[in-house]
A tleap script that builds the chain and sets N, CA, C and O, in Angstrom:
source leaprc.protein.ff14SB
mol = sequence {
  NMET ARG LYS PRO LEU ALA ILE LEU ALA PRO
  LEU LEU LEU SER ALA CYS VAL THR THR PRO
  LEU PRO GLU SER GLU ASN ILE ASN VAL LEU
  TRP GLY ASP ALA LEU GLU MET MET HIE CYS
  GLU ASP LYS GLY VAL VAL VAL GLY SER GLN
  GLY HIE TRP TYR ASP TYR TRP LEU ILE ASN
  ASP GLY GLU LEU THR GLU GLY ALA VAL SER
  GLN LEU ARG ASN LYS ALA MET ALA LEU GLU
  ALA ASP THR VAL LEU LEU TYR ALA PRO LYS
  PRO PHE SER THR SER VAL THR PHE LEU ALA
  LYS ALA TYR ARG CYS HIE CPRO
}
set mol.1.N position { 125.491 139.646 63.262 }
set mol.1.CA position { 124.504 138.665 63.671 }
set mol.1.C position { 125.125 137.281 63.823 }
set mol.1.O position { 124.724 136.533 64.715 }
set mol.2.N position { 126.074 136.923 62.996 }
set mol.2.CA position { 126.689 135.598 63.045 }
set mol.2.C position { 127.533 135.413 64.296 }
set mol.2.O position { 127.550 134.330 64.881 }
set mol.3.N position { 128.230 136.458 64.706 }
set mol.3.CA position { 129.114 136.335 65.858 }
set mol.3.C position { 128.346 135.993 67.140 }
set mol.3.O position { 128.740 135.059 67.838 }
set mol.4.N position { 127.270 136.708 67.479 }
set mol.4.CA position { 126.513 136.327 68.683 }
set mol.4.C position { 125.922 134.920 68.575 }
set mol.4.O position { 125.870 134.196 69.569 }
set mol.5.N position { 125.482 134.532 67.393 }
set mol.5.CA position { 124.922 133.203 67.216 }
set mol.5.C position { 126.000 132.139 67.422 }
set mol.5.O position { 125.738 131.100 68.027 }
set mol.6.N position { 127.195 132.391 66.927 }
set mol.6.CA position { 128.293 131.445 67.097 }
set mol.6.C position { 128.669 131.291 68.564 }
set mol.6.O position { 129.077 130.210 68.990 }
set mol.7.N position { 128.538 132.338 69.322 }
set mol.7.CA position { 128.861 132.280 70.752 }
set mol.7.C position { 127.725 131.614 71.525 }
set mol.7.O position { 127.982 130.830 72.437 }
set mol.8.N position { 126.490 131.910 71.180 }
set mol.8.CA position { 125.343 131.377 71.916 }
set mol.8.C position { 124.955 129.955 71.516 }
set mol.8.O position { 124.332 129.253 72.313 }
set mol.9.N position { 125.299 129.513 70.320 }
set mol.9.CA position { 124.884 128.193 69.842 }
set mol.9.C position { 125.305 127.063 70.781 }
set mol.9.O position { 124.465 126.227 71.117 }
set mol.10.N position { 126.572 126.996 71.224 }
set mol.10.CA position { 126.933 125.904 72.134 }
set mol.10.C position { 126.152 125.946 73.443 }
set mol.10.O position { 125.812 124.901 73.997 }
set mol.11.N position { 125.870 127.136 73.934 }
set mol.11.CA position { 125.113 127.247 75.174 }
set mol.11.C position { 123.664 126.812 74.983 }
set mol.11.O position { 123.075 126.208 75.880 }
set mol.12.N position { 123.093 127.111 73.831 }
set mol.12.CA position { 121.723 126.703 73.551 }
set mol.12.C position { 121.616 125.200 73.341 }
set mol.12.O position { 120.592 124.595 73.658 }
set mol.13.N position { 122.672 124.600 72.808 }
set mol.13.CA position { 122.675 123.165 72.563 }
set mol.13.C position { 122.985 122.358 73.820 }
set mol.13.O position { 122.678 121.167 73.874 }
set mol.14.N position { 123.578 122.973 74.814 }
set mol.14.CA position { 123.979 122.221 75.999 }
set mol.14.C position { 122.763 121.781 76.792 }
set mol.14.O position { 121.782 122.512 76.932 }
set mol.15.N position { 122.857 120.573 77.302 }
set mol.15.CA position { 121.763 120.015 78.096 }
set mol.15.C position { 122.041 120.242 79.569 }
set mol.15.O position { 123.191 120.364 79.992 }
set mol.16.N position { 120.990 120.295 80.323 }
set mol.16.CA position { 121.130 120.412 81.766 }
set mol.16.C position { 121.418 119.040 82.348 }
set mol.16.O position { 121.093 118.017 81.746 }
set mol.17.N position { 122.022 119.029 83.503 }
set mol.17.CA position { 122.278 117.780 84.198 }
set mol.17.C position { 120.991 117.345 84.887 }
set mol.17.O position { 120.274 118.165 85.460 }
set mol.18.N position { 120.703 116.045 84.826 }
set mol.18.CA position { 119.501 115.512 85.468 }
set mol.18.C position { 119.574 115.709 86.969 }
set mol.18.O position { 120.598 115.421 87.590 }
set mol.19.N position { 118.500 116.194 87.548 }
set mol.19.CA position { 118.428 116.331 89.000 }
set mol.19.C position { 117.558 115.210 89.541 }
set mol.19.O position { 116.619 114.769 88.879 }
set mol.20.N position { 117.871 114.750 90.744 }
set mol.20.CA position { 117.073 113.660 91.293 }
set mol.20.C position { 115.702 114.145 91.729 }
set mol.20.O position { 115.557 115.256 92.238 }
set mol.21.N position { 114.714 113.314 91.529 }
set mol.21.CA position { 113.404 113.584 92.091 }
set mol.21.C position { 113.516 113.371 93.598 }
set mol.21.O position { 114.246 112.476 94.024 }
set mol.22.N position { 112.829 114.150 94.411 }
set mol.22.CA position { 112.979 114.022 95.868 }
set mol.22.C position { 112.789 112.587 96.376 }
set mol.22.O position { 113.524 112.145 97.259 }
set mol.23.N position { 111.823 111.867 95.833 }
set mol.23.CA position { 111.554 110.510 96.283 }
set mol.23.C position { 112.660 109.539 95.869 }
set mol.23.O position { 112.847 108.506 96.512 }
set mol.24.N position { 113.394 109.862 94.802 }
set mol.24.CA position { 114.413 108.932 94.302 }
set mol.24.C position { 115.662 108.909 95.174 }
set mol.24.O position { 116.503 108.024 95.019 }
set mol.25.N position { 115.797 109.860 96.080 }
set mol.25.CA position { 116.947 109.874 96.983 }
set mol.25.C position { 116.966 108.633 97.885 }
set mol.25.O position { 118.011 108.289 98.438 }
set mol.26.N position { 115.822 107.962 98.038 }
set mol.26.CA position { 115.734 106.763 98.871 }
set mol.26.C position { 116.173 105.496 98.152 }
set mol.26.O position { 116.247 104.433 98.769 }
set mol.27.N position { 116.463 105.588 96.869 }
set mol.27.CA position { 116.904 104.424 96.099 }
set mol.27.C position { 118.369 104.152 96.425 }
set mol.27.O position { 119.214 105.037 96.295 }
set mol.28.N position { 118.666 102.920 96.852 }
set mol.28.CA position { 120.046 102.522 97.139 }
set mol.28.C position { 120.780 102.260 95.836 }
set mol.28.O position { 120.247 101.610 94.936 }
set mol.29.N position { 122.000 102.764 95.733 }
set mol.29.CA position { 122.849 102.516 94.572 }
set mol.29.C position { 124.031 101.703 95.067 }
set mol.29.O position { 124.794 102.154 95.920 }
set mol.30.N position { 124.178 100.491 94.521 }
set mol.30.CA position { 125.203 99.567 94.994 }
set mol.30.C position { 126.114 99.107 93.873 }
set mol.30.O position { 125.687 98.986 92.725 }
set mol.31.N position { 127.370 98.851 94.209 }
set mol.31.CA position { 128.289 98.115 93.356 }
set mol.31.C position { 128.366 96.749 94.000 }
set mol.31.O position { 128.360 96.661 95.228 }
set mol.32.N position { 128.436 95.722 93.258 }
set mol.32.CA position { 128.575 94.426 93.897 }
set mol.32.C position { 128.230 93.295 92.971 }
set mol.32.O position { 128.323 93.398 91.748 }
set mol.33.N position { 127.823 92.201 93.601 }
set mol.33.CA position { 127.547 90.966 92.907 }
set mol.33.C position { 126.038 90.751 92.850 }
set mol.33.O position { 125.328 91.041 93.812 }
set mol.34.N position { 125.560 90.249 91.738 }
set mol.34.CA position { 124.127 89.998 91.591 }
set mol.34.C position { 123.633 88.957 92.593 }
set mol.34.O position { 122.436 88.891 92.874 }
set mol.35.N position { 124.536 88.146 93.131 }
set mol.35.CA position { 124.130 87.161 94.143 }
set mol.35.C position { 123.559 87.842 95.382 }
set mol.35.O position { 122.744 87.256 96.094 }
set mol.36.N position { 123.983 89.071 95.641 }
set mol.36.CA position { 123.459 89.825 96.782 }
set mol.36.C position { 121.972 90.140 96.606 }
set mol.36.O position { 121.284 90.454 97.577 }
set mol.37.N position { 121.487 90.058 95.393 }
set mol.37.CA position { 120.120 90.434 95.084 }
set mol.37.C position { 119.196 89.227 94.946 }
set mol.37.O position { 118.080 89.362 94.446 }
set mol.38.N position { 119.643 88.047 95.382 }
set mol.38.CA position { 118.860 86.808 95.214 }
set mol.38.C position { 117.463 86.906 95.822 }
set mol.38.O position { 116.522 86.312 95.294 }
set mol.39.N position { 117.312 87.636 96.908 }
set mol.39.CA position { 116.034 87.720 97.591 }
set mol.39.C position { 115.241 88.970 97.191 }
set mol.39.O position { 114.275 89.347 97.854 }
set mol.40.N position { 115.661 89.590 96.116 }
set mol.40.CA position { 115.001 90.802 95.641 }
set mol.40.C position { 114.264 90.512 94.335 }
set mol.40.O position { 114.614 89.587 93.602 }
set mol.41.N position { 113.245 91.311 94.060 }
set mol.41.CA position { 112.496 91.179 92.817 }
set mol.41.C position { 113.172 92.004 91.720 }
set mol.41.O position { 113.398 93.203 91.881 }
set mol.42.N position { 113.488 91.353 90.618 }
set mol.42.CA position { 114.118 92.010 89.472 }
set mol.42.C position { 113.080 92.892 88.788 }
set mol.42.O position { 112.026 92.403 88.380 }
set mol.43.N position { 113.368 94.188 88.658 }
set mol.43.CA position { 112.441 95.134 88.038 }
set mol.43.C position { 112.886 95.567 86.639 }
set mol.43.O position { 112.140 96.247 85.934 }
set mol.44.N position { 114.094 95.177 86.239 }
set mol.44.CA position { 114.545 95.508 84.893 }
set mol.44.C position { 115.857 96.271 84.863 }
set mol.44.O position { 116.453 96.567 85.899 }
set mol.45.N position { 116.283 96.574 83.667 }
set mol.45.CA position { 117.545 97.272 83.424 }
set mol.45.C position { 117.274 98.765 83.295 }
set mol.45.O position { 116.291 99.175 82.677 }
set mol.46.N position { 118.144 99.569 83.879 }
set mol.46.CA position { 118.051 101.018 83.734 }
set mol.46.C position { 119.404 101.563 83.272 }
set mol.46.O position { 120.456 101.021 83.608 }
set mol.47.N position { 119.353 102.625 82.509 }
set mol.47.CA position { 120.558 103.286 82.007 }
set mol.47.C position { 120.498 104.749 82.426 }
set mol.47.O position { 119.473 105.413 82.271 }
set mol.48.N position { 121.605 105.233 82.954 }
set mol.48.CA position { 121.725 106.647 83.284 }
set mol.48.C position { 122.898 107.222 82.516 }
set mol.48.O position { 124.002 106.682 82.578 }
set mol.49.N position { 122.678 108.298 81.800 }
set mol.49.CA position { 123.741 108.877 80.984 }
set mol.49.C position { 123.643 110.398 80.987 }
set mol.49.O position { 122.550 110.961 80.928 }
set mol.50.N position { 124.774 111.041 81.054 }
set mol.50.CA position { 124.838 112.505 81.001 }
set mol.50.C position { 126.027 112.917 80.146 }
set mol.50.O position { 127.084 112.287 80.178 }
set mol.51.N position { 125.838 113.968 79.394 }
set mol.51.CA position { 126.899 114.518 78.549 }
set mol.51.C position { 126.691 114.150 77.090 }
set mol.51.O position { 126.140 113.099 76.766 }
set mol.52.N position { 127.142 115.034 76.228 }
set mol.52.CA position { 127.042 114.850 74.785 }
set mol.52.C position { 128.343 115.340 74.156 }
set mol.52.O position { 129.125 116.035 74.803 }
set mol.53.N position { 128.568 114.987 72.926 }
set mol.53.CA position { 129.787 115.393 72.245 }
set mol.53.C position { 129.912 116.911 72.164 }
set mol.53.O position { 131.024 117.433 72.093 }
set mol.54.N position { 128.783 117.628 72.172 }
set mol.54.CA position { 128.825 119.076 71.986 }
set mol.54.C position { 128.822 119.873 73.286 }
set mol.54.O position { 129.037 121.085 73.252 }
set mol.55.N position { 128.585 119.230 74.435 }
set mol.55.CA position { 128.523 120.028 75.660 }
set mol.55.C position { 129.336 119.474 76.830 }
set mol.55.O position { 129.333 120.067 77.909 }
set mol.56.N position { 130.034 118.344 76.638 }
set mol.56.CA position { 130.734 117.717 77.757 }
set mol.56.C position { 131.784 118.635 78.379 }
set mol.56.O position { 132.079 118.511 79.568 }
set mol.57.N position { 132.334 119.526 77.620 }
set mol.57.CA position { 133.376 120.420 78.140 }
set mol.57.C position { 132.798 121.548 78.995 }
set mol.57.O position { 133.545 122.265 79.661 }
set mol.58.N position { 131.470 121.711 78.978 }
set mol.58.CA position { 130.833 122.747 79.789 }
set mol.58.C position { 130.458 122.254 81.191 }
set mol.58.O position { 130.154 123.058 82.072 }
set mol.59.N position { 130.481 120.924 81.397 }
set mol.59.CA position { 130.028 120.329 82.655 }
set mol.59.C position { 131.162 119.483 83.217 }
set mol.59.O position { 131.746 118.672 82.497 }
set mol.60.N position { 131.481 119.665 84.508 }
set mol.60.CA position { 132.598 118.897 85.065 }
set mol.60.C position { 132.205 117.434 85.278 }
set mol.60.O position { 131.023 117.094 85.313 }
set mol.61.N position { 133.216 116.576 85.419 }
set mol.61.CA position { 132.992 115.132 85.529 }
set mol.61.C position { 132.117 114.761 86.719 }
set mol.61.O position { 131.284 113.860 86.616 }
set mol.62.N position { 132.293 115.439 87.837 }
set mol.62.CA position { 131.481 115.150 89.020 }
set mol.62.C position { 130.007 115.395 88.764 }
set mol.62.O position { 129.166 114.587 89.156 }
set mol.63.N position { 129.688 116.497 88.113 }
set mol.63.CA position { 128.292 116.806 87.806 }
set mol.63.C position { 127.718 115.827 86.788 }
set mol.63.O position { 126.549 115.451 86.879 }
set mol.64.N position { 128.538 115.409 85.811 }
set mol.64.CA position { 128.078 114.407 84.848 }
set mol.64.C position { 127.775 113.090 85.559 }
set mol.64.O position { 126.771 112.439 85.270 }
set mol.65.N position { 128.645 112.702 86.488 }
set mol.65.CA position { 128.448 111.456 87.229 }
set mol.65.C position { 127.203 111.535 88.102 }
set mol.65.O position { 126.393 110.609 88.112 }
set mol.66.N position { 127.046 112.633 88.834 }
set mol.66.CA position { 125.851 112.807 89.671 }
set mol.66.C position { 124.581 112.803 88.822 }
set mol.66.O position { 123.567 112.235 89.227 }
set mol.67.N position { 124.630 113.423 87.665 }
set mol.67.CA position { 123.472 113.440 86.777 }
set mol.67.C position { 123.123 112.052 86.264 }
set mol.67.O position { 121.946 111.701 86.178 }
set mol.68.N position { 124.138 111.255 85.920 }
set mol.68.CA position { 123.893 109.890 85.448 }
set mol.68.C position { 123.290 109.036 86.555 }
set mol.68.O position { 122.374 108.254 86.296 }
set mol.69.N position { 123.786 109.170 87.786 }
set mol.69.CA position { 123.239 108.418 88.921 }
set mol.69.C position { 121.819 108.895 89.233 }
set mol.69.O position { 120.951 108.078 89.540 }
set mol.70.N position { 121.574 110.192 89.160 }
set mol.70.CA position { 120.223 110.713 89.383 }
set mol.70.C position { 119.256 110.141 88.352 }
set mol.70.O position { 118.126 109.785 88.683 }
set mol.71.N position { 119.699 110.057 87.119 }
set mol.71.CA position { 118.854 109.493 86.076 }
set mol.71.C position { 118.547 108.023 86.365 }
set mol.71.O position { 117.417 107.576 86.166 }
set mol.72.N position { 119.557 107.262 86.839 }
set mol.72.CA position { 119.329 105.866 87.233 }
set mol.72.C position { 118.274 105.783 88.338 }
set mol.72.O position { 117.335 104.990 88.257 }
set mol.73.N position { 118.439 106.601 89.355 }
set mol.73.CA position { 117.494 106.588 90.481 }
set mol.73.C position { 116.081 106.945 90.031 }
set mol.73.O position { 115.116 106.301 90.441 }
set mol.74.N position { 115.959 107.963 89.193 }
set mol.74.CA position { 114.638 108.376 88.704 }
set mol.74.C position { 113.967 107.250 87.907 }
set mol.74.O position { 112.771 107.000 88.058 }
set mol.75.N position { 114.747 106.581 87.063 }
set mol.75.CA position { 114.192 105.485 86.263 }
set mol.75.C position { 113.846 104.285 87.147 }
set mol.75.O position { 112.833 103.624 86.922 }
set mol.76.N position { 114.675 104.004 88.144 }
set mol.76.CA position { 114.386 102.899 89.064 }
set mol.76.C position { 113.115 103.179 89.847 }
set mol.76.O position { 112.312 102.274 90.071 }
set mol.77.N position { 112.928 104.408 90.260 }
set mol.77.CA position { 111.727 104.787 90.997 }
set mol.77.C position { 110.478 104.566 90.130 }
set mol.77.O position { 109.443 104.117 90.622 }
set mol.78.N position { 110.588 104.881 88.853 }
set mol.78.CA position { 109.463 104.683 87.941 }
set mol.78.C position { 109.108 103.195 87.814 }
set mol.78.O position { 107.963 102.854 87.518 }
set mol.79.N position { 110.089 102.314 88.038 }
set mol.79.CA position { 109.851 100.868 87.996 }
set mol.79.C position { 109.444 100.316 89.363 }
set mol.79.O position { 109.273 99.107 89.524 }
set mol.80.N position { 109.291 101.203 90.342 }
set mol.80.CA position { 108.969 100.845 91.718 }
set mol.80.C position { 110.076 100.001 92.358 }
set mol.80.O position { 109.799 99.122 93.175 }
set mol.81.N position { 111.298 100.267 91.991 }
set mol.81.CA position { 112.465 99.602 92.581 }
set mol.81.C position { 112.949 100.425 93.762 }
set mol.81.O position { 112.645 101.613 93.868 }
set mol.82.N position { 113.705 99.788 94.650 }
set mol.82.CA position { 114.301 100.516 95.768 }
set mol.82.C position { 115.813 100.389 95.800 }
set mol.82.O position { 116.468 100.981 96.658 }
set mol.83.N position { 116.375 99.619 94.868 }
set mol.83.CA position { 117.814 99.394 94.809 }
set mol.83.C position { 118.244 99.264 93.357 }
set mol.83.O position { 117.533 98.668 92.549 }
set mol.84.N position { 119.395 99.814 93.023 }
set mol.84.CA position { 120.006 99.553 91.719 }
set mol.84.C position { 121.397 98.993 91.945 }
set mol.84.O position { 122.148 99.473 92.795 }
set mol.85.N position { 121.724 97.976 91.176 }
set mol.85.CA position { 123.040 97.348 91.234 }
set mol.85.C position { 123.787 97.754 89.976 }
set mol.85.O position { 123.419 97.357 88.871 }
set mol.86.N position { 124.835 98.544 90.145 }
set mol.86.CA position { 125.587 99.086 89.013 }
set mol.86.C position { 126.507 98.048 88.397 }
set mol.86.O position { 127.145 97.267 89.102 }
set mol.87.N position { 126.567 98.050 87.089 }
set mol.87.CA position { 127.588 97.319 86.354 }
set mol.87.C position { 128.758 98.276 86.166 }
set mol.87.O position { 128.660 99.448 86.530 }
set mol.88.N position { 129.847 97.800 85.611 }
set mol.88.CA position { 131.001 98.664 85.361 }
set mol.88.C position { 130.579 99.816 84.450 }
set mol.88.O position { 129.836 99.606 83.492 }
set mol.89.N position { 131.051 101.042 84.744 }
set mol.89.CA position { 130.683 102.172 83.890 }
set mol.89.C position { 131.229 102.004 82.472 }
set mol.89.O position { 132.283 101.403 82.261 }
set mol.90.N position { 130.509 102.533 81.534 }
set mol.90.CA position { 130.933 102.491 80.133 }
set mol.90.C position { 131.925 103.620 79.876 }
set mol.90.O position { 131.644 104.776 80.194 }
set mol.91.N position { 133.078 103.297 79.305 }
set mol.91.CA position { 134.096 104.345 79.091 }
set mol.91.C position { 133.830 105.182 77.844 }
set mol.91.O position { 134.056 104.731 76.722 }
set mol.92.N position { 133.354 106.391 78.049 }
set mol.92.CA position { 133.175 107.364 76.975 }
set mol.92.C position { 133.965 108.609 77.359 }
set mol.92.O position { 134.095 108.916 78.544 }
set mol.93.N position { 134.479 109.309 76.400 }
set mol.93.CA position { 135.252 110.506 76.733 }
set mol.93.C position { 134.388 111.764 76.781 }
set mol.93.O position { 134.843 112.805 77.257 }
set mol.94.N position { 133.164 111.684 76.299 }
set mol.94.CA position { 132.315 112.877 76.257 }
set mol.94.C position { 131.079 112.764 77.134 }
set mol.94.O position { 130.250 113.674 77.148 }
set mol.95.N position { 130.939 111.655 77.871 }
set mol.95.CA position { 129.764 111.484 78.719 }
set mol.95.C position { 130.067 110.476 79.821 }
set mol.95.O position { 131.110 109.822 79.823 }
set mol.96.N position { 129.137 110.369 80.746 }
set mol.96.CA position { 129.187 109.349 81.786 }
set mol.96.C position { 127.937 108.508 81.615 }
set mol.96.O position { 126.825 109.036 81.603 }
set mol.97.N position { 128.113 107.201 81.484 }
set mol.97.CA position { 126.982 106.295 81.297 }
set mol.97.C position { 127.104 105.125 82.250 }
set mol.97.O position { 128.162 104.501 82.345 }
set mol.98.N position { 126.015 104.822 82.963 }
set mol.98.CA position { 125.943 103.677 83.856 }
set mol.98.C position { 124.813 102.770 83.401 }
set mol.98.O position { 123.730 103.234 83.042 }
set mol.99.N position { 125.077 101.481 83.423 }
set mol.99.CA position { 124.074 100.465 83.177 }
set mol.99.C position { 123.860 99.763 84.510 }
set mol.99.O position { 124.825 99.419 85.191 }
set mol.100.N position { 122.603 99.547 84.887 }
set mol.100.CA position { 122.318 98.948 86.186 }
set mol.100.C position { 121.077 98.078 86.091 }
set mol.100.O position { 120.272 98.197 85.167 }
set mol.101.N position { 120.951 97.210 87.064 }
set mol.101.CA position { 119.772 96.386 87.217 }
set mol.101.C position { 118.983 96.941 88.390 }
set mol.101.O position { 119.549 97.196 89.453 }
set mol.102.N position { 117.686 97.130 88.208 }
set mol.102.CA position { 116.828 97.668 89.251 }
set mol.102.C position { 116.136 96.515 89.985 }
set mol.102.O position { 115.678 95.552 89.369 }
set mol.103.N position { 116.072 96.636 91.309 }
set mol.103.CA position { 115.461 95.602 92.150 }
set mol.103.C position { 114.535 96.213 93.181 }
set mol.103.O position { 114.696 97.366 93.581 }
set mol.104.N position { 113.567 95.425 93.601 }
set mol.104.CA position { 112.727 95.775 94.761 }
set mol.104.C position { 113.098 94.776 95.853 }
set mol.104.O position { 112.770 93.593 95.760 }
set mol.105.N position { 113.785 95.261 96.890 }
set mol.105.CA position { 114.283 94.391 97.940 }
set mol.105.C position { 113.464 94.477 99.227 }
set mol.105.O position { 113.488 93.556 100.043 }
set mol.106.N position { 112.750 95.569 99.405 }
set mol.106.CA position { 111.964 95.757 100.622 }
set mol.106.C position { 110.498 95.948 100.239 }
set mol.106.O position { 110.167 96.798 99.412 }
set mol.107.N position { 109.625 95.148 100.851 }
set mol.107.CA position { 108.199 95.254 100.494 }
set mol.107.C position { 107.591 96.589 100.832 }
set mol.107.O position { 106.405 96.809 100.586 }
savepdb mol mol.pdb
quit
């Protein structure tokens, strides 16, 4: 009984990667300067993060990155934003985390 549990435990603990909501695909994700957003309405800060210490080795870096960006887009959509301006990514070895500012630039 212990052997199957030891094999299945990491799989049961692993989280799925966040998928984008269909409407969130319209959210622009930008790297740049906050000065570019002068004519936009600030909607707040959003964080997108994927991966954990116990499952990062089960998911490749590309999927972790896409999941973190999808999470940003989903959260920005909930704030009624249409653009997110990314800050430098946070360096973690077991996850991908992005901090961004959400804006509404188009009425």
